[in-house]
SEPAKOL-506712 format. One record per residue: x, y, z of N, C-alpha, C in turn; residue in one letter. Coordinates in steps of 0.2 Angstrom, whole numbers, padded with zeros to 4 digits, always signed. Layout:
N
XYZXYZXYZa;...
# end
This chain:
341
-0077+0079-0098-0077+0076-0091-0076+0082-0086m;-0072+0080-0081-0072+0085-0075-0066+0089-0075k;-0063+0091-0080-0056+0093-0081-0056+0101-0080n;-0061+0104-0079-0060+0111-0078-0058+0115-0084g;-0053+0119-0084-0051+0123-0090-0049+0119-0096d;-0046+0113-0094-0044+0109-0100-0050+0106-0104e;-0056+0105-0100-0062+0103-0103-0065+0108-0108n;-0064+0114-0107-0067+0119-0112-0064+0119-0119k;-0058+0116-0119-0054+0116-0126-0055+0109-0129t;-0058+0104-0125-0058+0097-0128-0063+0097-0134t;-0060+0094-0139-0065+0094-0145-0068+0087-0146l;-0064+0082-0144-0067+0075-0145-0065+0070-0140k;-0067+0064-0141-0066+0059-0137-0064+0053-0141f;-0060+0048-0138-0058+0043-0142-0058+0036-0138t;-0058+0031-0141-0057+0024-0138-0056+0019-0143s;-0055+0013-0141-0054+0007-0146-0061+0005-0147n;-0064+0006-0153-0071+0004-0155-0072-0004-0155p;-0067-0008-0155-0067-0015-0155-0068-0018-0148e;-0067-0014-0143-0067-0016-0136-0073-0014-0132l;-0075-0018-0127-0081-0017-0123-0079-0011-0118v;-0083-0006-0117-0082-0001-0112-0086-0002-0106t;-0083-0002-0100-0087-0002-0094-0089+0005-0092i;-0095+0007-0093-0097+0015-0092-0096+0017-0085q;-0091+0021-0083-0091+0024-0077-0097+0028-0075p;-0100+0032-0079-0106+0036-0078-0109+0037-0085d;-0115+0039-0085-0119+0040-0091-0117+0045-0096q;-0112+0049-0094-0110+0054-0098-0103+0052-0101d;-0101+0046-0100-0094+0044-0102-0094+0043-0110w;-0089+0047-0113-0089+0047-0121-0082+0044-0123k;-0078+0042-0118-0071+0039-0120-0066+0044-0117g;-0060+0043-0119-0054+0047-0117-0054+0054-0120n;-0054+0059-0116-0054+0066-0119-0048+0068-0122p;-0048+0072-0127-0042+0074-0131-0043+0082-0131l;-0037+0085-0131-0037+0093-0131-0037+0095-0138d;-0037+0101-0139-0038+0104-0146-0032+0102-0151e;-0026+0099-0148-0021+0097-0152-0021+0089-0153k;-0026+0086-0150-0027+0079-0151-0023+0075-0146g;-0021+0078-0141-0017+0075-0135-0021+0073-0130r;-0019+0067-0126-0023+0065-0121-0022+0069-0115f;-0028+0070-0111-0028+0074-0105-0030+0070-0099v;-0029+0072-0093-0031+0069-0087-0039+0071-0086n;-0042+0067-0082-0049+0068-0081-0051+0074-0076l;-0046+0075-0071-0048+0080-0067-0042+0086-0066y;-0036+0084-0068-0031+0089-0067-0027+0090-0073h;-0027+0095-0076-0022+0097-0082-0015+0096-0080p;-0011+0092-0084-0004+0092-0082+0000+0098-0084f;+0003+0101-0080+0007+0107-0081+0014+0106-0080e;+0018+0106-0085+0025+0105-0085+0029+0109-0090s;+0034+0111-0088+0039+0115-0092+0046+0114-0090n;+0050+0116-0095+0057+0114-0094+0060+0118-0088l;+0057+0124-0087+0059+0128-0081+0059+0125-0075g;+0053+0121-0074+0052+0117-0068+0057+0112-0067d;+0058+0108-0072+0063+0103-0072+0070+0106-0071l;+0072+0111-0074+0079+0114-0072+0079+0117-0065l;+0074+0119-0063+0074+0122-0056+0075+0116-0051k;+0072+0110-0052+0073+0104-0048+0080+0102-0048w;+0082+0101-0054+0089+0099-0055+0095+0103-0052q;+0093+0110-0052+0098+0114-0050+0097+0116-0042m;+0092+0114-0039+0091+0115-0032+0094+0110-0028s;+0096+0112-0022+0099+0108-0017+0094+0103-0014k;+0096+0096-0014+0092+0091-0011+0094+0091-0003n;+0089+0093+0001+0090+0093+0008+0092+0086+0011p;+0090+0081+0007+0091+0074+0010+0097+0071+0006q;+0101+0075+0003+0107+0073-0001+0111+0068+0003k;+0114+0070+0009+0118+0066+0013+0115+0060+0016e;+0109+0061+0018+0105+0055+0020+0104+0050+0015e;+0103+0052+0009+0102+0048+0003+0109+0044+0002k;+0114+0048+0002+0121+0045+0000+0123+0040+0005k;+0121+0041+0011+0124+0037+0017+0120+0031+0018s;+0114+0030+0014+0109+0024+0016+0112+0018+0012e;+0113+0013+0016+0115+0007+0014+0110+0001+0013i;+0104+0002+0015+0099-0003+0015+0097-0004+0007r;+0095-0010+0006+0092-0012-0001+0086-0016+0000r;+0082-0016-0005+0076-0020-0004+0078-0028-0003l;+0074-0031+0002+0076-0038+0003+0073-0042-0002p;+0077-0048-0004+0075-0053-0009+0074-0059-0005v;+0068-0063-0007+0066-0069-0004+0063-0073-0010d;+0067-0077-0013+0065-0081-0019+0066-0088-0018f;+0061-0092-0020+0062-0099-0020+0059-0102-0027d;+0063-0105-0031+0061-0106-0038+0055-0112-0038s;+0054-0115-0032+0049-0119-0032+0042-0116-0034i;+0042-0109-0033+0035-0106-0034+0033-0107-0042v;+0038-0108-0046+0037-0109-0053+0034-0116-0055f;+0035-0120-0051+0033-0127-0052+0025-0128-0051d;+0022-0132-0054+0015-0133-0053+0011-0128-0056g;+0004-0127-0054+0000-0123-0058-0003-0117-0053q;+0000-0117-0047-0003-0112-0042-0002-0105-0045e;-0007-0100-0043-0006-0093-0045+0000-0090-0040d;+0003-0085-0043+0008-0081-0039+0008-0074-0041y;+0010-0070-0037+0011-0063-0038+0018-0061-0035l;+0023-0060-0040+0030-0059-0037+0032-0052-0040i;+0035-0048-0035+0038-0042-0037+0045-0043-0039w;+0047-0040-0045+0054-0040-0047+0057-0033-0046l;+0054-0028-0043+0057-0022-0042+0053-0016-0046g;+0053-0010-0044+0050-0004-0047+0043-0006-0048h;+0041-0006-0055+0034-0007-0056+0033-0014-0060a;+0038-0018-0059+0038-0025-0063+0035-0030-0058t;+0029-0033-0060+0027-0039-0057+0026-0045-0061y;+0028-0051-0059+0027-0057-0062+0021-0060-0059l;+0016-0062-0063+0010-0065-0061+0008-0071-0065m;+0006-0076-0061+0002-0082-0064-0005-0082-0062r;-0009-0082-0067-0017-0082-0065-0020-0087-0070i;-0023-0091-0067-0027-0097-0071-0022-0100-0076h;-0016-0101-0074-0011-0104-0078-0008-0100-0084g;-0010-0094-0084-0007-0089-0089-0002-0084-0085k;+0004-0083-0088+0009-0079-0085+0009-0071-0088v;+0009-0067-0083+0009-0060-0085+0015-0056-0082f;+0017-0051-0086+0022-0047-0083+0020-0039-0084l;+0021-0035-0079+0019-0028-0079+0026-0024-0080t;+0025-0019-0084+0030-0014-0085+0037-0016-0084d;+0040-0020-0089+0046-0024-0088+0052-0019-0089p;+0056-0018-0084+0062-0015-0084+0067-0020-0081l;+0070-0024-0085+0074-0029-0082+0082-0029-0084l;+0083-0024-0088+0090-0023-0091+0092-0016-0090i;+0098-0015-0086+0101-0008-0085+0102-0005-0092d;+0101+0002-0092+0103+0006-0098+0107+0012-0096n;+0108+0016-0100+0113+0022-0099+0110+0026-0093t;+0104+0027-0092+0101+0031-0087+0098+0028-0081f;+0097+0021-0082+0093+0018-0076+0098+0012-0074l;+0100+0012-0068+0104+0006-0065+0101+0004-0059k;+0100-0003-0059+0096-0006-0053+0100-0005-0047r;+0097-0003-0041+0100-0003-0035+0097-0009-0031e;+0093-0013-0034+0091-0020-0031+0091-0025-0036s;+0094-0031-0034+0095-0036-0039+0088-0039-0041s;+0088-0042-0047+0083-0046-0049+0083-0053-0045l;+0078-0056-0043+0078-0062-0039+0080-0068-0043p;+0081-0068-0049+0083-0074-0053+0086-0071-0060f;+0091-0075-0063+0093-0073-0069+0088-0072-0075p;+0088-0068-0079+0083-0067-0085+0082-0074-0088l;+0087-0078-0089+0086-0084-0093+0081-0089-0089e;+0080-0087-0083+0076-0092-0078+0069-0089-0078k;+0067-0084-0082+0060-0081-0082+0056-0086-0085m;+0050-0088-0082+0045-0092-0085+0043-0089-0092p;+0040-0094-0096+0037-0092-0102+0031-0087-0101k;+0031-0082-0105+0026-0076-0103+0021-0077-0109l;+0014-0076-0106+0009-0075-0111+0007-0068-0112d;+0008-0064-0108+0006-0057-0109+0010-0052-0105y;+0011-0046-0108+0015-0040-0105+0009-0035-0104i;+0009-0032-0099+0004-0026-0097+0009-0020-0097l;+0008-0015-0102+0012-0009-0102+0007-0003-0100l;+0009+0000-0094+0004+0005-0092+0005+0012-0096s;+0011+0013-0098+0012+0020-0102+0020+0020-0105h;+0021+0025-0108+0028+0025-0112+0034+0027-0109n;+0034+0029-0102+0040+0032-0099+0045+0026-0099h;+0051+0028-0099+0057+0023-0100+0058+0019-0094r;+0055+0021-0088+0056+0016-0082+0050+0011-0082d;+0046+0012-0087+0040+0007-0087+0040+0003-0093h;+0043+0006-0098+0042+0004-0105+0049+0004-0108c;+0053-0001-0107+0060-0002-0108+0061-0006-0115d;+0064-0002-0120+0065-0006-0126+0069-0012-0126e;+0075-0012-0123+0079-0018-0122+0075-0024-0119n;+0072-0022-0114+0068-0028-0110+0063-0031-0114s;+0059-0026-0118+0054-0029-0122+0056-0033-0128i;+0062-0031-0131+0065-0034-0136+0067-0041-0134k;+0070-0042-0128+0072-0048-0126+0066-0053-0124y;+0061-0050-0121+0055-0054-0119+0052-0056-0126i;+0051-0052-0131+0048-0054-0137+0052-0059-0141a;+0058-0059-0140+0063-0064-0144+0062-0071-0141k;+0061-0072-0134+0061-0078-0131+0054-0080-0130v;+0049-0076-0132+0042-0078-0131+0038-0077-0137n;+0038-0081-0142+0035-0080-0148+0028-0079-0148p;+0024-0082-0143+0017-0082-0143+0014-0076-0139s;+0019-0072-0136+0017-0066-0132+0012-0062-0135l;+0007-0059-0130+0003-0054-0132+0004-0048-0128k;+0004-0042-0130+0005-0036-0126-0002-0032-0126i;-0003-0030-0120-0009-0026-0118-0007-0019-0115l;-0010-0014-0118-0007-0007-0117-0013-0002-0118t;-0011+0004-0118-0015+0010-0119-0015+0013-0126g;-0020+0017-0127-0020+0020-0134-0014+0023-0136l;-0012+0022-0142-0006+0026-0145+0001+0023-0144g;+0001+0017-0140+0008+0014-0138+0010+0009-0144l;+0006+0007-0148+0008+0002-0153+0013+0004-0158e;+0012+0010-0160+0017+0013-0164+0024+0014-0162s;+0025+0014-0155+0031+0014-0152+0034+0008-0151l;+0030+0003-0149+0033-0004-0147+0033-0009-0153i;+0029-0008-0158+0028-0013-0163+0035-0015-0166n;+0040-0010-0167+0046-0012-0170+0051-0015-0165g;+0049-0016-0159+0053-0020-0154+0051-0027-0154w;+0046-0029-0157+0043-0036-0157+0044-0039-0164t;+0042-0045-0164+0043-0049-0170+0036-0051-0173n;+0032-0046-0174+0025-0047-0176+0020-0049-0170g;+0022-0048-0164+0018-0050-0159+0011-0046-0159h;+0006-0049-0156-0001-0045-0156+0000-0040-0150t;-0002-0034-0152-0003-0028-0147-0010-0026-0147i;-0013-0025-0142-0020-0022-0141-0020-0016-0137q;-0022-0011-0139-0023-0005-0136-0030-0004-0133e;-0030-0001-0127-0037+0001-0124-0037+0008-0121a;-0043+0011-0121-0044+0017-0118-0046+0015-0111g;-0047+0021-0107-0049+0020-0100-0056+0016-0099w;-0056+0012-0095-0062+0008-0093-0064+0003-0099y;-0059+0001-0103-0061-0003-0109-0057-0010-0107q;-0061-0016-0108-0058-0022-0107-0055-0025-0113q;-0049-0028-0112-0046-0032-0117-0049-0038-0119y;-0049-0040-0126-0053-0045-0129-0048-0051-0130s;-0042-0051-0129-0037-0056-0131-0036-0061-0125l;-0039-0061-0120-0038-0065-0114-0043-0071-0114l;-0040-0077-0111-0044-0083-0111-0050-0082-0106d;-0055-0086-0106-0060-0085-0102-0058-0086-0095s;-0061-0083-0090-0060-0083-0083-0055-0077-0080g;-0052-0073-0085-0048-0068-0083-0051-0062-0087v;-0052-0056-0083-0054-0050-0086-0049-0045-0084t;-0047-0041-0089-0042-0035-0088-0045-0029-0091i;-0046-0024-0086-0049-0017-0088-0043-0012-0087t;-0042-0008-0093-0037-0002-0092-0041+0004-0089y;-0038+0006-0084-0041+0011-0079-0037+0018-0079v;-0040+0023-0077-0037+0030-0077-0031+0030-0072p;-0027+0035-0073-0022+0037-0068-0021+0045-0069s;-0018+0048-0065-0016+0055-0066-0009+0055-0067r;-0007+0056-0074+0000+0056-0076+0001+0060-0082h;+0005+0057-0086+0006+0060-0093+0011+0055-0097w;+0012+0057-0103+0017+0053-0107+0021+0057-0111s;+0027+0054-0112+0032+0058-0116+0038+0053-0118k;+0040+0053-0124+0046+0048-0125+0051+0052-0129r;+0049+0057-0133+0054+0061-0137+0052+0069-0135w;+0055+0073-0139+0055+0080-0138+0048+0083-0140l;+0044+0080-0145+0038+0083-0147+0032+0078-0147t;+0032+0073-0143+0027+0068-0142+0023+0068-0136d;+0023+0074-0133+0020+0075-0126+0012+0072-0127d;+0010+0068-0122+0003+0065-0122+0000+0063-0128n;+0004+0060-0133+0001+0058-0139-0001+0050-0138k;+0001+0047-0132-0001+0041-0130-0004+0041-0123s;-0008+0036-0122-0011+0036-0115-0007+0033-0110l;-0009+0034-0104-0006+0032-0098-0012+0029-0093w;-0011+0024-0089-0016+0021-0085-0014+0016-0081g;-0018+0012-0078-0017+0006-0074-0021+0000-0076g;-0021-0005-0072-0024-0011-0074-0028-0014-0068f;-0034-0016-0070-0039-0019-0065-0040-0026-0067y;-0037-0031-0064-0037-0038-0066-0042-0042-0061i;-0047-0046-0064-0052-0050-0061-0052-0057-0063q;-0052-0062-0059-0052-0069-0061-0057-0073-0058n;-0062-0070-0055-0068-0073-0052-0066-0075-0044g;-0060-0076-0042-0058-0077-0036-0056-0071-0032n;-0052-0067-0035-0049-0061-0032-0047-0056-0038y;-0046-0050-0036-0045-0045-0040-0038-0041-0038s;-0035-0039-0044-0028-0035-0043-0029-0029-0046i;-0027-0023-0042-0027-0017-0045-0020-0014-0046y;-0017-0013-0052-0010-0011-0053-0011-0004-0055f;-0008+0001-0051-0009+0008-0051-0006+0011-0057m;+0000+0008-0059+0004+0012-0064+0007+0018-0061g;+0008+0023-0064+0011+0029-0061+0005+0034-0060d;+0004+0037-0055-0002+0042-0054+0000+0047-0048s;-0003+0053-0049-0004+0057-0043-0010+0056-0040g;-0012+0060-0035-0018+0058-0031-0024+0062-0035k;-0030+0059-0034-0035+0062-0037-0042+0058-0036g;-0047+0061-0039-0054+0057-0038-0055+0051-0042p;-0050+0050-0047-0051+0044-0051-0050+0037-0047h;-0047+0037-0041-0047+0031-0037-0054+0029-0035f;-0058+0034-0033-0065+0033-0031-0069+0031-0037a;-0068+0034-0043-0071+0032-0049-0070+0024-0051d;-0064+0022-0050-0062+0015-0051-0066+0010-0047i;-0066+0012-0040-0070+0008-0036-0077+0008-0037k;-0080+0013-0039-0087+0014-0040-0089+0010-0047k;-0084+0010-0052-0085+0006-0058-0084-0001-0058t;-0079-0003-0055-0076-0010-0055-0077-0014-0048l;-0078-0010-0043-0078-0013-0036-0072-0012-0032g;-0072-0015-0026-0066-0014-0022-0061-0020-0023t;-0055-0018-0025-0050-0023-0027-0047-0027-0020p;-0045-0033-0021-0042-0037-0016-0035-0034-0015d;-0031-0035-0020-0024-0033-0020-0023-0026-0023y;-0020-0021-0020-0018-0015-0023-0011-0014-0023c;-0008-0014-0029-0001-0013-0031+0000-0005-0032l;+0002-0002-0026+0002+0005-0026+0009+0008-0027m;+0010+0013-0031+0016+0017-0032+0017+0021-0026g;+0023+0021-0023+0024+0026-0017+0031+0030-0017v;+0035+0029-0022+0041+0032-0022+0042+0037-0028g;+0048+0040-0029+0049+0045-0034+0044+0051-0033a;+0044+0053-0026+0039+0058-0025+0042+0065-0022y;+0048+0065-0022+0051+0071-0019+0056+0074-0025k;+0056+0081-0025+0052+0086-0021+0045+0086-0023p;+0040+0086-0018+0033+0085-0020+0030+0091-0024e;+0033+0097-0024+0031+0102-0028+0031+0101-0035w;+0036+0097-0037+0038+0095-0044+0034+0088-0046f;+0035+0083-0041+0032+0077-0043+0025+0075-0042m;+0021+0079-0038+0015+0077-0036+0010+0076-0041h;+0011+0079-0047+0006+0078-0053+0007+0071-0056q;+0012+0068-0054+0014+0062-0058+0015+0056-0053a;+0017+0057-0047+0019+0051-0043+0016+0053-0036h;+0012+0048-0033+0009+0049-0027+0014+0048-0021i;+0013+0052-0016+0017+0051-0010+0015+0045-0006s;+0019+0042-0001+0016+0036+0003+0010+0038+0007p;+0010+0044+0010+0004+0045+0014-0002+0046+0009k;-0001+0049+0004-0007+0050-0001-0009+0043-0004d;-0004+0039-0005-0006+0032-0007-0010+0028-0002a;-0009+0029+0004-0013+0026+0010-0020+0029+0009i;-0021+0035+0008-0028+0038+0007-0031+0035+0001d;-0027+0034-0005-0030+0031-0011-0032+0024-0010a;-0028+0020-0006-0030+0013-0004-0036+0013+0000f;-0037+0017+0005-0043+0017+0009-0049+0019+0005n;-0048+0024+0000-0053+0026-0005-0056+0019-0009t;-0051+0016-0011-0052+0010-0015-0055+0004-0011l;-0054+0005-0004-0056-0001+0001-0053-0007-0001e;-0047-0007-0003-0044-0014-0004-0042-0018+0002g;-0040-0024+0001-0039-0028+0007-0031-0028+0008k;-0027-0029+0003-0020-0029+0004-0016-0023+0000f;-0012-0020+0004-0008-0014+0001-0001-0017+0000f;+0000-0017-0007+0007-0019-0008+0011-0013-0012i;+0016-0010-0009+0019-0004-0012+0024-0006-0017p;+0025-0002-0022+0030-0003-0027+0033+0004-0029m;+0037+0004-0034+0039+0010-0037+0044+0014-0032h;+0048+0010-0028+0053+0013-0024+0059+0008-0023f;+0064+0010-0021+0070+0006-0019+0074+0003-0025g;+0072+0004-0031+0075+0000-0037+0079+0004-0041t;+0077+0010-0042+0081+0015-0046+0081+0022-0043f;+0086+0026-0045+0087+0032-0042+0084+0037-0046n;+0078+0039-0045+0074+0044-0049+0072+0050-0046l;+0073+0051-0039+0070+0057-0036+0075+0059-0030s;+0072+0063-0025+0076+0066-0020+0076+0062-0014d;+0071+0058-0012+0070+0054-0006+0075+0048-0006e;+0078+0046+0000+0082+0040+0001+0078+0034-0002p;+0081+0029-0004+0078+0024-0007+0072+0020-0003r;+0074+0019+0004+0069+0015+0008+0064+0020+0012m;+0065+0026+0011+0060+0031+0015+0053+0029+0014e;+0051+0028+0007+0043+0027+0007+0041+0021+0011p;+0045+0015+0011+0043+0010+0016+0043+0012+0023w;+0048+0016+0025+0048+0018+0032+0042+0022+0034d;+0039+0026+0029+0033+0030+0030+0027+0026+0031i;+0027+0021+0026+0021+0016+0027+0021+0012+0033l;+0027+0010+0035+0027+0006+0041+0025+0010+0047e;+0027+0016+0048+0026+0020+0053+0018+0023+0053s;+0015+0022+0048+0008+0024+0047+0003+0018+0046n;+0005+0012+0048+0001+0006+0047-0006+0007+0050q;-0007+0010+0056-0013+0011+0059-0018+0015+0055k;-0016+0019+0050-0020+0023+0046-0022+0019+0040k;-0019+0013+0038-0021+0009+0033-0027+0004+0034i;-0032+0005+0031-0038+0001+0032-0038-0005+0028k;-0033-0009+0030-0032-0016+0026-0025-0018+0029g;-0022-0023+0026-0016-0026+0028-0010-0023+0023k;-0005-0021+0026+0001-0019+0023+0005-0025+0022l;+0007-0026+0016+0012-0032+0014+0019-0029+0012i;+0024-0032+0016+0030-0030+0014+0032-0033+0008e;+0034-0029+0003+0035-0032-0004+0042-0035-0005p;+0043-0041-0002+0050-0044-0003+0051-0046-0011l;+0056-0044-0014+0057-0046-0021+0058-0053-0021i;+0054-0056-0026+0055-0063-0027+0050-0068-0023g;+0046-0065-0018+0042-0069-0014+0035-0069-0017k;+0031-0074-0017+0024-0074-0019+0020-0071-0014n;+0017-0065-0016+0014-0061-0011+0006-0062-0011l;+0004-0067-0015-0003-0069-0014-0005-0072-0007l;-0010-0070-0005-0012-0073+0002-0019-0076+0001i;-0020-0082+0004-0027-0085+0004-0032-0080+0007d;-0037-0079+0003-0043-0074+0005-0048-0078+0009l;
# end
């Protein structure tokens, strides 16, 4: 692919041979792997080392006091009536977790619903877990712990015996033991899942990121986003991503999405975070490249993951609305964010 120095050492490509691939170009062979059989980004090699992590952790945060003194929280606006009937909905539960009903089926993205040792919510769920509607599908973008939470998936699997999980290549081996024999389907970039009912199409799409769960499993599983189409509207779920040309590739391959769920937080310090998390201003550029209709921000305000104050990403988006070539939607937790097109 277009990966520069990384491409020179790429030995092979991979995909799920059972799935349909939407060819982004005539040269597409599947997901590139390096000489160690690890996944790589299309355009930007991921360069990370323990020294950079320690440098960040030991450096002074210039916004430490501002962050400490901030009292604002993400607003919540939930009415349980949204679960009645058969109307579609798109509800933010915080961070990268969205609850969607599309054509009568209920989807949940990247569930992190239960606090753990390292991640404590700074914004509440809009309803108790036991009030969660029955789920048909989980969409897992990648294996990082703020997107792929063991306790949340175990709970969901226990109360949803017919659940199916759609994710990227290499994730089944991690999550299989958290389920009760639930169906898990892995896809490579630009591949369409085959487990969906007619009328809904979901394609796994590239992002600029990386994967790691343990000490020695760097990039052994894939990362990405989801492009959901139902004939009436489309939803692009970014997952985690730095900036890059892949946004233009997605638009060229699948068209312009109506709703763009864009990560905007956990971006400071930018020298460290830029490879994995896009900044609010760069997210605006990515949205404009996608030519979406509605910009819905996510990945901020829920967990303490980085140096910026929790509500800073939203403040930046609000102050730069004129640069957004579409409509910015305030992501109230619990509110149905779908708008009649």
